[in-house]
C-alpha positions in Angstrom: 53.5 144.4 -35.0 50.2 145.3 -36.7 50.4 146.2 -40.4 48.6 149.3 -41.5 46.9 149.4 -44.9 47.1 152.7 -46.8 44.7 152.0 -49.6 41.2 153.2 -49.4 38.9 150.3 -50.2 35.7 152.4 -50.4 36.9 154.9 -53.0 35.3 153.0 -56.0 32.1 152.8 -54.1 32.2 156.4 -53.3 32.7 157.4 -56.9 29.7 155.2 -57.9 27.6 156.8 -55.2 28.6 160.3 -56.4 27.6 159.4 -60.0 24.2 158.1 -58.9 23.5 160.9 -56.4 24.4 163.6 -58.8 22.1 162.1 -61.4 19.3 162.2 -58.9 20.0 165.9 -58.1 20.7 167.1 -61.6 24.3 167.9 -61.0 27.5 167.2 -63.1 29.8 164.9 -61.1 32.8 165.6 -63.4 36.0 166.4 -61.6 34.7 165.3 -58.1 37.7 165.8 -55.8 38.1 164.3 -52.3 38.8 167.1 -49.8 38.2 165.3 -46.5 38.2 161.8 -45.2 37.5 161.8 -41.5 34.1 161.2 -40.0 32.6 161.4 -43.5 33.9 161.5 -47.0 33.7 165.0 -48.4 34.0 165.7 -52.1 34.0 169.0 -54.0 32.3 169.4 -57.4 34.3 172.4 -58.7 32.1 173.0 -61.7 29.0 173.2 -59.5 30.4 175.0 -56.5 28.9 172.2 -54.4 30.2 169.9 -51.7 29.0 166.3 -51.3 29.1 164.6 -47.9 29.0 160.8 -48.0 28.1 159.2 -44.7 28.2 155.5 -43.9 24.6 154.2 -44.3 25.2 151.3 -41.8 25.2 153.6 -38.8 21.8 153.2 -36.9 19.6 156.3 -37.3 21.9 158.1 -39.7 19.3 158.8 -42.4 17.0 160.5 -40.0 19.9 162.5 -38.5 20.9 163.7 -41.9 17.4 164.7 -42.8 17.3 166.7 -39.6 20.6 168.4 -40.4 19.2 169.5 -43.8 15.9 170.6 -42.3 17.5 172.6 -39.5 20.0 174.4 -41.8 17.1 175.4 -44.1 15.3 176.8 -41.1 18.5 178.6 -40.0 18.7 180.3 -43.4 15.2 181.6 -42.8 16.4 183.0 -39.4 19.4 184.7 -41.2 21.7 182.6 -39.0 25.3 182.2 -40.4 25.3 178.5 -41.3 26.3 176.6 -44.4 23.3 176.0 -46.7 22.1 172.8 -48.2 21.1 172.7 -51.9 17.4 172.9 -52.7 17.3 169.3 -53.9 15.7 166.1 -52.4 18.2 164.7 -50.0 19.8 162.6 -48.5 20.3 160.2 -51.4 21.0 156.6 -50.6 23.7 155.0 -52.9 26.3 152.3 -52.7 26.1 152.0 -48.9 26.3 155.8 -48.3 23.8 158.6 -47.6 24.8 161.6 -49.7 23.9 165.2 -48.9 24.6 168.3 -51.0 25.8 171.7 -49.7 26.8 175.0 -51.2 30.6 175.1 -51.2 32.1 177.7 -48.9 35.9 177.9 -49.1 37.7 178.9 -45.9 40.0 181.8 -46.3 42.7 182.8 -43.7 43.7 181.4 -40.3 41.3 179.5 -38.1 38.8 181.8 -36.5 39.5 182.8 -32.9 37.3 181.0 -30.3 35.9 184.4 -29.3 34.1 184.4 -32.7 32.7 180.9 -32.0 31.4 182.1 -28.6 29.5 184.9 -30.2 28.0 182.6 -32.9 26.9 180.1 -30.3 25.3 182.8 -28.2 23.3 183.8 -31.2 22.4 180.2 -32.0 21.1 179.5 -28.5 19.1 182.7 -28.5 17.0 181.7 -31.6 13.3 180.9 -31.1 12.4 177.3 -30.6 12.7 175.1 -33.7 9.2 174.5 -35.1 9.6 170.7 -35.5 10.9 167.8 -33.4 14.6 167.3 -32.9 16.4 164.1 -31.9 17.6 164.0 -28.3 21.4 164.5 -27.9 23.1 161.1 -27.5 26.6 161.6 -26.0 27.8 158.0 -26.1 26.2 156.2 -29.1 28.9 157.1 -31.7 31.9 156.4 -29.4 30.5 153.1 -28.2 29.9 152.0 -31.8 33.5 153.0 -32.7 34.9 151.1 -29.7 33.0 148.0 -30.7 34.1 148.3 -34.3 37.7 149.2 -33.7 40.1 146.6 -35.1 43.3 147.5 -33.1 42.1 147.8 -29.5 43.4 145.3 -27.0 40.7 143.6 -24.8 42.0 145.6 -21.8 41.7 148.9 -23.6 38.3 148.0 -25.0 37.0 147.0 -21.5 38.5 150.2 -20.0 36.8 152.4 -22.6 33.4 150.8 -22.2 33.6 151.0 -18.4 34.6 154.7 -18.8 31.5 155.3 -21.0 29.3 153.6 -18.4 30.6 155.6 -15.5 30.3 158.9 -17.4 26.8 158.0 -18.7 25.6 157.4 -15.1 27.0 160.8 -14.1 25.5 162.6 -17.1 22.0 161.1 -16.9 21.6 160.7 -13.1 23.6 163.4 -11.3 24.1 166.5 -13.5 21.9 169.6 -13.0 22.4 171.9 -15.9 22.6 175.7 -15.5 21.7 176.7 -19.0 18.3 176.1 -20.8 17.6 172.9 -22.8 17.1 173.4 -26.5 18.7 173.5 -30.0 22.4 172.6 -30.0 24.9 172.1 -32.8 26.3 169.1 -31.0 29.9 169.4 -32.3 30.7 173.1 -31.9 34.5 173.4 -32.1 36.3 176.1 -34.1 37.2 173.7 -36.8 33.6 173.8 -37.8 33.6 177.6 -38.2 34.5 178.8 -41.7 35.6 182.3 -42.8 34.2 182.7 -46.3 33.7 185.9 -48.3 34.1 188.1 -45.3 31.7 186.2 -43.0 31.8 183.4 -40.5 29.6 180.3 -41.1 29.0 177.4 -38.7 29.2 174.1 -40.6 28.9 170.3 -40.1 25.4 169.9 -38.6 25.3 166.1 -38.5 25.0 166.1 -34.7 22.3 168.9 -34.4 19.9 167.9 -31.6 18.0 169.0 -28.6 20.1 169.0 -25.5 21.7 171.0 -22.7 23.4 174.1 -24.1 26.6 173.3 -22.2 27.2 170.6 -24.8 28.1 173.3 -27.3 30.5 175.0 -24.9 32.7 172.1 -23.8 34.6 171.4 -27.0 36.3 174.8 -26.9 37.0 174.6 -23.2 38.4 171.0 -23.6 40.4 172.4 -26.5 43.4 173.0 -24.1 44.3 169.5 -25.2 44.8 170.8 -28.7 46.7 173.9 -27.9 44.1 176.5 -27.0 45.4 179.0 -24.5 43.7 180.2 -21.3 43.3 183.6 -23.0 41.4 182.0 -25.9 39.2 179.9 -23.5 38.3 182.9 -21.3 37.6 185.0 -24.4 35.3 182.3 -25.7 33.4 182.3 -22.4 33.2 186.0 -22.2 31.8 186.2 -25.8 29.2 183.6 -25.0 28.3 185.2 -21.7 28.8 182.3 -19.3 31.9 180.6 -17.8 31.0 177.0 -17.8 34.2 176.0 -16.0 32.7 177.4 -12.8 29.8 175.0 -13.0 30.2 171.8 -10.9 29.2 169.5 -13.8 32.0 170.8 -16.0 34.5 167.9 -15.3 31.9 165.3 -16.4 31.3 167.0 -19.7 35.0 167.6 -20.2 35.7 163.9 -19.7 32.8 163.0 -22.0 34.2 165.2 -24.7 37.7 163.6 -24.4 36.1 160.2 -25.0 34.1 161.6 -28.0 37.4 162.9 -29.6 38.5 159.2 -30.0 35.6 158.3 -32.3 37.3 159.0 -35.7 40.7 157.7 -34.6 39.1 154.5 -33.4 37.4 154.0 -36.8 40.5 154.8 -38.8 43.4 153.4 -36.8 43.5 150.1 -38.8 44.1 151.9 -42.1 46.0 155.1 -41.2 49.3 155.2 -39.3 48.7 158.8 -38.0 45.3 157.7 -36.6 46.8 154.6 -35.0 49.6 156.6 -33.3 47.2 159.3 -32.1 44.8 156.7 -30.7 47.7 155.2 -28.7 48.7 158.6 -27.4 45.2 159.5 -26.3 44.5 156.2 -24.7 47.7 156.2 -22.8 47.0 159.8 -21.6 43.4 159.0 -20.6 44.4 155.8 -18.7 47.3 157.7 -17.0 44.9 160.5 -16.0 47.4 163.2 -17.2 46.9 166.3 -19.3 49.5 165.9 -22.0 48.7 167.7 -25.3 47.1 165.8 -28.1 47.4 166.3 -31.9 44.5 167.7 -34.0 43.4 165.0 -36.4 
């Protein structure tokens, strides 16, 4: 039986990174509090009303992607689009094996927003004028392939199956799909967990995956959300608010299956150190390999 370690070996490094990055940005790091440990480490600076996001600097292309997320959200503020705002400081800052970015802290109040609200926000995002600078091309498989390669708890059979699944879906995505919606700016990870209700308004957050790509990419997380308890009423309300029902498009099953693989990324990375992540990885892998539609647990 595999042993799961519960200690976080990167916390001391993260604290040192916060001290250095705050010094570069002219911020007081006192009282930094970890509020999220998932794809990134997220810390709140209560005295500054600032959130720091610490991303692993070893990921290929990460620095440029973070620069893009800051540049895009600054442009979105000029468009009066409801997105979280980066601080007006030079960023990202490289420190202790992390890239650190700084954001105005927006505290979520109330229940999770209904997917209908997300549909309306995405419709507005996709109607914006073209971004006046180059965006990276959306990469649907890079992060999940890296997570598969790095995962410490996968059997050889599961690893081989996942990589073969990536290859089959990659072929379908790049060679067979004909998209119905225009190509352009996409959020890249647009699920309702990235929609905040703060001070009476809704804000779209977590722009690390912002890219140029098919707009269908931003719709599939909600439609695939039936795995996480979304009802048919919520899914149809989302589609109506956006103005397009993607489930009627022949390519929908390919993007749905791609999204299911992408939801494995964080649990693959964390399964060796977190029992919940380990158990959820086993559940999702068994479900995918069986080809069933059993519900999964949000993580």
